[in-house]
All heavy atoms as a GROMACS GRO file, in nm:
protein
  419
    1MET      N    1   0.089  -0.119   0.000
    1MET     CA    2  -0.005   0.002   0.000
    1MET      C    3   0.095   0.128   0.000
    1MET      O    4   0.188   0.138   0.065
    1MET     CB    5  -0.090  -0.003   0.124
    1MET     CG    6  -0.193   0.104   0.121
    1MET     SD    7  -0.302   0.103   0.262
    1MET     CE    8  -0.403  -0.033   0.234
    2THR      N    9   0.053   0.225  -0.083
    2THR     CA   10   0.145   0.354  -0.087
    2THR      C   11   0.102   0.436   0.032
    2THR      O   12   0.001   0.426   0.100
    2THR     CB   13   0.100   0.425  -0.212
    2THR    OG1   14  -0.024   0.468  -0.221
    2THR    CG2   15   0.133   0.333  -0.337
    3ALA      N   16   0.185   0.535   0.044
    3ALA     CA   17   0.165   0.642   0.155
    3ALA      C   18   0.027   0.723   0.132
    3ALA      O   19  -0.046   0.744   0.224
    3ALA     CB   20   0.288   0.737   0.164
    4GLY      N   21   0.000   0.744  -0.003
    4GLY     CA   22  -0.119   0.814  -0.028
    4GLY      C   23  -0.237   0.732   0.001
    4GLY      O   24  -0.338   0.770   0.056
    5ALA      N   25  -0.234   0.602  -0.024
    5ALA     CA   26  -0.344   0.512   0.014
    5ALA      C   27  -0.354   0.498   0.167
    5ALA      O   28  -0.468   0.488   0.215
    5ALA     CB   29  -0.321   0.370  -0.047
    6ASP      N   30  -0.250   0.496   0.237
    6ASP     CA   31  -0.253   0.496   0.389
    6ASP      C   32  -0.325   0.619   0.442
    6ASP      O   33  -0.411   0.607   0.528
    6ASP     CB   34  -0.115   0.495   0.447
    6ASP     CG   35  -0.044   0.356   0.428
    6ASP    OD1   36  -0.111   0.263   0.400
    6ASP    OD2   37   0.085   0.360   0.438
    7ARG      N   38  -0.295   0.736   0.381
    7ARG     CA   39  -0.359   0.854   0.427
    7ARG      C   40  -0.509   0.848   0.395
    7ARG      O   41  -0.588   0.892   0.467
    7ARG     CB   42  -0.302   0.980   0.358
    7ARG     CG   43  -0.164   1.021   0.424
    7ARG     CD   44  -0.122   1.160   0.377
    7ARG     NE   45  -0.090   1.165   0.230
    7ARG     CZ   46   0.027   1.145   0.184
    7ARG    NH1   47   0.126   1.122   0.259
    7ARG    NH2   48   0.039   1.146   0.055
    8ALA      N   49  -0.543   0.807   0.271
    8ALA     CA   50  -0.685   0.806   0.227
    8ALA      C   51  -0.762   0.702   0.315
    8ALA      O   52  -0.876   0.725   0.356
    8ALA     CB   53  -0.690   0.765   0.081
    9ALA      N   54  -0.693   0.595   0.359
    9ALA     CA   55  -0.764   0.495   0.449
    9ALA      C   56  -0.796   0.550   0.577
    9ALA      O   57  -0.887   0.506   0.646
    9ALA     CB   58  -0.676   0.370   0.445
   10ALA      N   59  -0.706   0.645   0.627
   10ALA     CA   60  -0.728   0.699   0.763
   10ALA      C   61  -0.851   0.789   0.762
   10ALA      O   62  -0.899   0.821   0.872
   10ALA     CB   63  -0.610   0.789   0.794
   11TRP      N   64  -0.904   0.833   0.657
   11TRP     CA   65  -1.033   0.921   0.658
   11TRP      C   66  -1.158   0.827   0.667
   11TRP      O   67  -1.181   0.754   0.570
   11TRP     CB   68  -1.038   0.999   0.532
   11TRP     CG   69  -0.936   1.112   0.525
   11TRP    CD1   70  -0.802   1.110   0.506
   11TRP    CD2   71  -0.968   1.249   0.539
   11TRP    NE1   72  -0.741   1.220   0.501
   11TRP    CE2   73  -0.843   1.316   0.526
   11TRP    CE3   74  -1.087   1.324   0.558
   11TRP    CZ2   75  -0.836   1.461   0.538
   11TRP    CZ3   76  -1.071   1.459   0.567
   11TRP    CH2   77  -0.944   1.525   0.558
   12ARG      N   78  -1.221   0.833   0.778
   12ARG     CA   79  -1.354   0.769   0.800
   12ARG      C   80  -1.452   0.874   0.844
   12ARG      O   81  -1.463   0.899   0.966
   12ARG     CB   82  -1.337   0.652   0.897
   12ARG     CG   83  -1.242   0.546   0.839
   12ARG     CD   84  -1.241   0.423   0.941
   12ARG     NE   85  -1.184   0.459   1.071
   12ARG     CZ   86  -1.038   0.478   1.097
   12ARG    NH1   87  -0.962   0.458   1.006
   12ARG    NH2   88  -1.012   0.504   1.218
   13VAL      N   89  -1.510   0.931   0.758
   13VAL     CA   90  -1.600   1.045   0.787
   13VAL      C   91  -1.755   1.032   0.722
   13VAL      O   92  -1.768   0.954   0.635
   13VAL     CB   93  -1.541   1.189   0.733
   13VAL    CG1   94  -1.410   1.211   0.801
   13VAL    CG2   95  -1.534   1.186   0.583
   14ARG      N   96  -1.834   1.112   0.782
   14ARG     CA   97  -1.968   1.118   0.737
   14ARG      C   98  -1.981   1.268   0.687
   14ARG      O   99  -1.932   1.352   0.759
   14ARG     CB  100  -2.075   1.090   0.846
   14ARG     CG  101  -2.220   1.109   0.790
   14ARG     CD  102  -2.310   1.062   0.892
   14ARG     NE  103  -2.330   0.916   0.855
   14ARG     CZ  104  -2.373   0.833   0.941
   14ARG    NH1  105  -2.423   0.862   1.060
   14ARG    NH2  106  -2.391   0.708   0.907
   15ALA      N  107  -2.031   1.303   0.573
   15ALA     CA  108  -2.025   1.439   0.524
   15ALA      C  109  -2.174   1.486   0.516
   15ALA      O  110  -2.267   1.401   0.479
   15ALA     CB  111  -1.977   1.444   0.389
   16ALA      N  112  -2.195   1.613   0.552
   16ALA     CA  113  -2.323   1.682   0.538
   16ALA      C  114  -2.291   1.806   0.447
   16ALA      O  115  -2.210   1.890   0.479
   16ALA     CB  116  -2.384   1.724   0.670
   17LEU      N  117  -2.370   1.817   0.343
   17LEU     CA  118  -2.343   1.926   0.248
   17LEU      C  119  -2.479   2.003   0.219
   17LEU      O  120  -2.581   1.950   0.192
   17LEU     CB  121  -2.299   1.875   0.101
   17LEU     CG  122  -2.267   1.972  -0.003
   17LEU    CD1  123  -2.153   2.066   0.038
   17LEU    CD2  124  -2.234   1.900  -0.128
   18ARG      N  125  -2.467   2.131   0.256
   18ARG     CA  126  -2.578   2.232   0.245
   18ARG      C  127  -2.516   2.356   0.179
   18ARG      O  128  -2.399   2.375   0.185
   18ARG     CB  129  -2.638   2.256   0.376
   18ARG     CG  130  -2.703   2.138   0.440
   18ARG     CD  131  -2.777   2.169   0.571
   18ARG     NE  132  -2.704   2.243   0.673
   18ARG     CZ  133  -2.628   2.164   0.762
   18ARG    NH1  134  -2.631   2.033   0.755
   18ARG    NH2  135  -2.568   2.222   0.855
   19PRO      N  136  -2.600   2.438   0.122
   19PRO     CA  137  -2.541   2.566   0.065
   19PRO      C  138  -2.458   2.639   0.163
   19PRO      O  139  -2.504   2.673   0.279
   19PRO     CB  140  -2.673   2.646   0.027
   19PRO     CG  141  -2.773   2.539   0.002
   19PRO     CD  142  -2.747   2.432   0.100
   20GLY      N  143  -2.334   2.662   0.134
   20GLY     CA  144  -2.242   2.735   0.213
   20GLY      C  145  -2.178   2.654   0.330
   20GLY      O  146  -2.096   2.704   0.410
   21ILE      N  147  -2.207   2.519   0.346
   21ILE     CA  148  -2.152   2.440   0.446
   21ILE      C  149  -2.118   2.298   0.404
   21ILE      O  150  -2.197   2.230   0.329
   21ILE     CB  151  -2.263   2.417   0.565
   21ILE    CG1  152  -2.293   2.561   0.625
   21ILE    CG2  153  -2.221   2.322   0.672
   21ILE    CD1  154  -2.405   2.550   0.730
   22LEU      N  155  -1.999   2.264   0.442
   22LEU     CA  156  -1.960   2.121   0.426
   22LEU      C  157  -1.915   2.080   0.563
   22LEU      O  158  -1.810   2.139   0.616
   22LEU     CB  159  -1.846   2.105   0.327
   22LEU     CG  160  -1.781   1.960   0.320
   22LEU    CD1  161  -1.884   1.853   0.286
   22LEU    CD2  162  -1.661   1.964   0.225
   23ALA      N  163  -1.982   1.981   0.633
   23ALA     CA  164  -1.940   1.944   0.764
   23ALA      C  165  -1.899   1.801   0.756
   23ALA      O  166  -1.978   1.708   0.702
   23ALA     CB  167  -2.065   1.956   0.863
   24LEU      N  168  -1.788   1.769   0.809
   24LEU     CA  169  -1.734   1.624   0.820
   24LEU      C  170  -1.739   1.581   0.958
   24LEU      O  171  -1.680   1.652   1.040
   24LEU     CB  172  -1.590   1.630   0.758
   24LEU     CG  173  -1.575   1.666   0.614
   24LEU    CD1  174  -1.422   1.661   0.581
   24LEU    CD2  175  -1.656   1.575   0.516
   25THR      N  176  -1.783   1.472   0.982
   25THR     CA  177  -1.782   1.411   1.118
   25THR      C  178  -1.719   1.277   1.120
   25THR      O  179  -1.750   1.200   1.024
   25THR     CB  180  -1.930   1.395   1.169
   25THR    OG1  181  -1.995   1.518   1.165
   25THR    CG2  182  -1.934   1.343   1.318
   26GLY      N  183  -1.634   1.254   1.203
   26GLY     CA  184  -1.560   1.119   1.209
   26GLY      C  185  -1.413   1.134   1.223
   26GLY      O  186  -1.357   1.238   1.281
   27HIS      N  187  -1.340   1.042   1.169
   27HIS     CA  188  -1.186   1.041   1.187
   27HIS      C  189  -1.122   1.100   1.052
   27HIS      O  190  -1.140   1.047   0.952
   27HIS     CB  191  -1.139   0.897   1.211
   27HIS     CG  192  -0.986   0.883   1.228
   27HIS    ND1  193  -0.903   0.874   1.122
   27HIS    CD2  194  -0.912   0.894   1.331
   27HIS    CE1  195  -0.777   0.883   1.169
   27HIS    NE2  196  -0.780   0.891   1.294
   28LEU      N  197  -1.063   1.217   1.067
   28LEU     CA  198  -0.993   1.271   0.957
   28LEU      C  199  -0.845   1.236   0.958
   28LEU      O  200  -0.788   1.235   1.062
   28LEU     CB  201  -1.009   1.425   0.964
   28LEU     CG  202  -1.141   1.477   0.936
   28LEU    CD1  203  -1.217   1.497   1.066
   28LEU    CD2  204  -1.144   1.604   0.849
   29GLY      N  205  -0.790   1.206   0.840
   29GLY     CA  206  -0.655   1.167   0.826
   29GLY      C  207  -0.565   1.292   0.778
   29GLY      O  208  -0.612   1.400   0.779
   30ALA      N  209  -0.446   1.255   0.727
   30ALA     CA  210  -0.367   1.362   0.692
   30ALA      C  211  -0.405   1.415   0.551
   30ALA      O  212  -0.471   1.346   0.475
   30ALA     CB  213  -0.216   1.302   0.672
   31ALA      N  214  -0.375   1.539   0.524
   31ALA     CA  215  -0.403   1.597   0.393
   31ALA      C  216  -0.279   1.661   0.351
   31ALA      O  217  -0.211   1.723   0.427
   31ALA     CB  218  -0.521   1.695   0.413
   32GLY      N  219  -0.261   1.667   0.225
   32GLY     CA  220  -0.157   1.740   0.161
   32GLY      C  221  -0.173   1.890   0.175
   32GLY      O  222  -0.284   1.943   0.212
   33THR      N  223  -0.068   1.966   0.135
   33THR     CA  224  -0.086   2.113   0.134
   33THR      C  225  -0.197   2.150   0.041
   33THR      O  226  -0.202   2.104  -0.064
   33THR     CB  227   0.053   2.178   0.090
   33THR    OG1  228   0.158   2.128   0.168
   33THR    CG2  229   0.046   2.327   0.092
   34HIS      N  230  -0.286   2.244   0.097
   34HIS     CA  231  -0.398   2.286   0.024
   34HIS      C  232  -0.446   2.422   0.082
   34HIS      O  233  -0.389   2.465   0.183
   34HIS     CB  234  -0.508   2.188   0.030
   34HIS     CG  235  -0.565   2.158   0.165
   34HIS    ND1  236  -0.512   2.072   0.251
   34HIS    CD2  237  -0.680   2.208   0.226
   34HIS    CE1  238  -0.581   2.071   0.368
   34HIS    NE2  239  -0.680   2.146   0.354
   35ALA      N  240  -0.541   2.485   0.020
   35ALA     CA  241  -0.596   2.613   0.066
   35ALA      C  242  -0.751   2.609   0.077
   35ALA      O  243  -0.802   2.518   0.012
   35ALA     CB  244  -0.553   2.719  -0.030
   36HIS      N  245  -0.796   2.690   0.153
   36HIS     CA  246  -0.950   2.704   0.164
   36HIS      C  247  -0.986   2.845   0.127
   36HIS      O  248  -0.930   2.942   0.157
   36HIS     CB  249  -0.983   2.686   0.314
   36HIS     CG  250  -0.973   2.544   0.359
   36HIS    ND1  251  -1.069   2.444   0.364
   36HIS    CD2  252  -0.850   2.480   0.404
   36HIS    CE1  253  -1.010   2.334   0.406
   36HIS    NE2  254  -0.883   2.350   0.430
   37ALA      N  255  -1.098   2.849   0.046
   37ALA     CA  256  -1.142   2.973  -0.002
   37ALA      C  257  -1.241   3.041   0.095
   37ALA      O  258  -1.303   3.141   0.060
   37ALA     CB  259  -1.208   2.954  -0.141
   38ALA      N  260  -1.262   2.982   0.204
   38ALA     CA  261  -1.357   3.033   0.311
   38ALA      C  262  -1.298   3.006   0.452
   38ALA      O  263  -1.199   2.930   0.463
   38ALA     CB  264  -1.487   2.969   0.288
   39VAL      N  265  -1.371   3.055   0.541
   39VAL     CA  266  -1.330   3.029   0.682
   39VAL      C  267  -1.351   2.886   0.717
   39VAL      O  268  -1.447   2.818   0.674
   39VAL     CB  269  -1.415   3.120   0.784
   39VAL    CG1  270  -1.386   3.088   0.925
   39VAL    CG2  271  -1.394   3.269   0.752
   40GLN      N  272  -1.259   2.825   0.786
   40GLN     CA  273  -1.272   2.688   0.828
   40GLN      C  274  -1.274   2.682   0.980
   40GLN      O  275  -1.193   2.748   1.050
   40GLN     CB  276  -1.152   2.610   0.783
   40GLN     CG  277  -1.164   2.459   0.819
   40GLN     CD  278  -1.044   2.380   0.767
   40GLN    OE1  279  -0.956   2.423   0.696
   40GLN    NE2  280  -1.054   2.248   0.793
   41VAL      N  281  -1.369   2.616   1.042
   41VAL     CA  282  -1.387   2.597   1.185
   41VAL      C  283  -1.367   2.448   1.217
   41VAL      O  284  -1.422   2.361   1.153
   41VAL     CB  285  -1.523   2.640   1.232
   41VAL    CG1  286  -1.545   2.624   1.376
   41VAL    CG2  287  -1.556   2.791   1.196
   42LEU      N  288  -1.286   2.421   1.317
   42LEU     CA  289  -1.250   2.287   1.354
   42LEU      C  290  -1.289   2.266   1.494
   42LEU      O  291  -1.262   2.345   1.591
   42LEU     CB  292  -1.106   2.265   1.344
   42LEU     CG  293  -1.052   2.126   1.396
   42LEU    CD1  294  -1.098   2.018   1.310
   42LEU    CD2  295  -0.899   2.133   1.394
   43VAL      N  296  -1.380   2.161   1.520
   43VAL     CA  297  -1.418   2.130   1.661
   43VAL      C  298  -1.378   1.991   1.685
   43VAL      O  299  -1.415   1.898   1.616
   43VAL     CB  300  -1.577   2.141   1.668
   43VAL    CG1  301  -1.622   2.099   1.809
   43VAL    CG2  302  -1.619   2.280   1.644
   44CYS      N  303  -1.308   1.972   1.792
   44CYS     CA  304  -1.256   1.836   1.830
   44CYS      C  305  -1.323   1.808   1.966
   44CYS      O  306  -1.298   1.865   2.063
   44CYS     CB  307  -1.102   1.839   1.847
   44CYS     SG  308  -1.036   1.677   1.889
   45THR      N  309  -1.414   1.703   1.970
   45THR     CA  310  -1.476   1.660   2.097
   45THR      C  311  -1.406   1.559   2.172
   45THR      O  312  -1.436   1.538   2.295
   45THR     CB  313  -1.617   1.615   2.056
   45THR    OG1  314  -1.614   1.505   1.977
   45THR    CG2  315  -1.704   1.731   1.998
   46ARG      N  316  -1.312   1.485   2.111
   46ARG     CA  317  -1.227   1.390   2.185
   46ARG      C  318  -1.101   1.361   2.106
   46ARG      O  319  -1.099   1.384   1.985
   46ARG     CB  320  -1.306   1.272   2.225
   46ARG     CG  321  -1.351   1.189   2.116
   46ARG     CD  322  -1.443   1.077   2.151
   46ARG     NE  323  -1.501   1.018   2.031
   46ARG     CZ  324  -1.529   0.898   2.007
   46ARG    NH1  325  -1.504   0.808   2.095
   46ARG    NH2  326  -1.573   0.861   1.897
   47GLY      N  327  -0.998   1.302   2.170
   47GLY     CA  328  -0.875   1.280   2.101
   47GLY      C  329  -0.788   1.392   2.090
   47GLY      O  330  -0.803   1.496   2.160
   48ALA      N  331  -0.706   1.397   1.984
   48ALA     CA  332  -0.616   1.516   1.972
   48ALA      C  333  -0.611   1.546   1.824
   48ALA      O  334  -0.641   1.470   1.733
   48ALA     CB  335  -0.471   1.472   2.012
   49VAL      N  336  -0.568   1.674   1.806
   49VAL     CA  337  -0.557   1.734   1.665
   49VAL      C  338  -0.431   1.789   1.650
   49VAL      O  339  -0.379   1.865   1.744
   49VAL     CB  340  -0.679   1.835   1.643
   49VAL    CG1  341  -0.655   1.904   1.505
   49VAL    CG2  342  -0.806   1.781   1.655
   50LEU      N  343  -0.359   1.772   1.535
   50LEU     CA  344  -0.237   1.835   1.508
   50LEU      C  345  -0.248   1.903   1.375
   50LEU      O  346  -0.281   1.839   1.266
   50LEU     CB  347  -0.114   1.738   1.510
   50LEU     CG  348   0.013   1.791   1.469
   50LEU    CD1  349   0.067   1.894   1.567
   50LEU    CD2  350   0.118   1.683   1.451
   51LEU      N  351  -0.234   2.034   1.367
   51LEU     CA  352  -0.242   2.115   1.246
   51LEU      C  353  -0.104   2.161   1.201
   51LEU      O  354  -0.028   2.194   1.286
   51LEU     CB  355  -0.328   2.241   1.272
   51LEU     CG  356  -0.474   2.207   1.313
   51LEU    CD1  357  -0.541   2.340   1.351
   51LEU    CD2  358  -0.555   2.127   1.212
   52GLY      N  359  -0.082   2.161   1.076
   52GLY     CA  360   0.048   2.201   1.021
   52GLY      C  361   0.027   2.274   0.885
   52GLY      O  362  -0.066   2.241   0.818
   53ASP      N  363   0.124   2.352   0.853
   53ASP     CA  364   0.119   2.418   0.720
   53ASP      C  365   0.236   2.391   0.634
   53ASP      O  366   0.259   2.455   0.536
   53ASP     CB  367   0.104   2.575   0.746
   53ASP     CG  368   0.223   2.633   0.793
   53ASP    OD1  369   0.333   2.561   0.829
   53ASP    OD2  370   0.226   2.751   0.810
   54GLY      N  371   0.305   2.283   0.663
   54GLY     CA  372   0.422   2.244   0.582
   54GLY      C  373   0.551   2.299   0.639
   54GLY      O  374   0.655   2.265   0.604
   55HIS      N  375   0.539   2.412   0.723
   55HIS     CA  376   0.654   2.474   0.786
   55HIS      C  377   0.649   2.459   0.938
   55HIS      O  378   0.746   2.444   1.008
   55HIS     CB  379   0.658   2.619   0.744
   55HIS     CG  380   0.666   2.640   0.601
   55HIS    ND1  381   0.782   2.612   0.534
   55HIS    CD2  382   0.573   2.677   0.509
   55HIS    CE1  383   0.751   2.646   0.404
   55HIS    NE2  384   0.631   2.686   0.386
   56GLN      N  385   0.523   2.468   0.996
   56GLN     CA  386   0.511   2.467   1.138
   56GLN      C  387   0.388   2.377   1.171
   56GLN      O  388   0.312   2.357   1.092
   56GLN     CB  389   0.479   2.606   1.197
   56GLN     CG  390   0.582   2.702   1.166
   56GLN     CD  391   0.551   2.849   1.221
   56GLN    OE1  392   0.444   2.860   1.298
   56GLN    NE2  393   0.620   2.945   1.186
   57GLN      N  394   0.386   2.328   1.292
   57GLN     CA  395   0.276   2.246   1.348
   57GLN      C  396   0.228   2.308   1.481
   57GLN      O  397   0.312   2.364   1.551
   57GLN     CB  398   0.308   2.095   1.365
   57GLN     CG  399   0.354   2.030   1.239
   57GLN     CD  400   0.386   1.881   1.269
   57GLN    OE1  401   0.417   1.844   1.381
   57GLN    NE2  402   0.392   1.801   1.167
   58ALA      N  403   0.092   2.298   1.506
   58ALA     CA  404   0.036   2.359   1.622
   58ALA      C  405  -0.073   2.272   1.665
   58ALA      O  406  -0.159   2.234   1.589
   58ALA     CB  407  -0.005   2.495   1.600
   59ALA      N  408  -0.074   2.230   1.792
   59ALA     CA  409  -0.187   2.162   1.849
   59ALA      C  410  -0.280   2.267   1.911
   59ALA      O  411  -0.244   2.345   2.001
   59ALA     CB  412  -0.140   2.063   1.954
   60PRO      N  413  -0.412   2.274   1.863
   60PRO     CA  414  -0.504   2.374   1.915
   60PRO      C  415  -0.545   2.346   2.055
   60PRO      O  416  -0.530   2.241   2.103
   60PRO     CB  417  -0.620   2.374   1.815
   60PRO     CG  418  -0.599   2.238   1.743
   60PRO     CD  419  -0.469   2.197   1.759
   0.00000   0.00000   0.00000
C-alpha cells in the first residue's frame, strides 16, 4: 500500500453538504498542502488534533 493510500484509508467520515456548509464528522486523516477559499472551523470533541502548514505544526 502506498503512503497516499494509507492517508486516504485514515479518513473515515460522514459528510453533510448544504449551501455554504460542508461538515465532516468522524476520523480525519492527513491531507497534503492545500488552501481554503472560506473560513474553516474545527471542533474536536475527543482525541487530539495536530495542524500544520508544511513549515510549522500547532496543537490547538
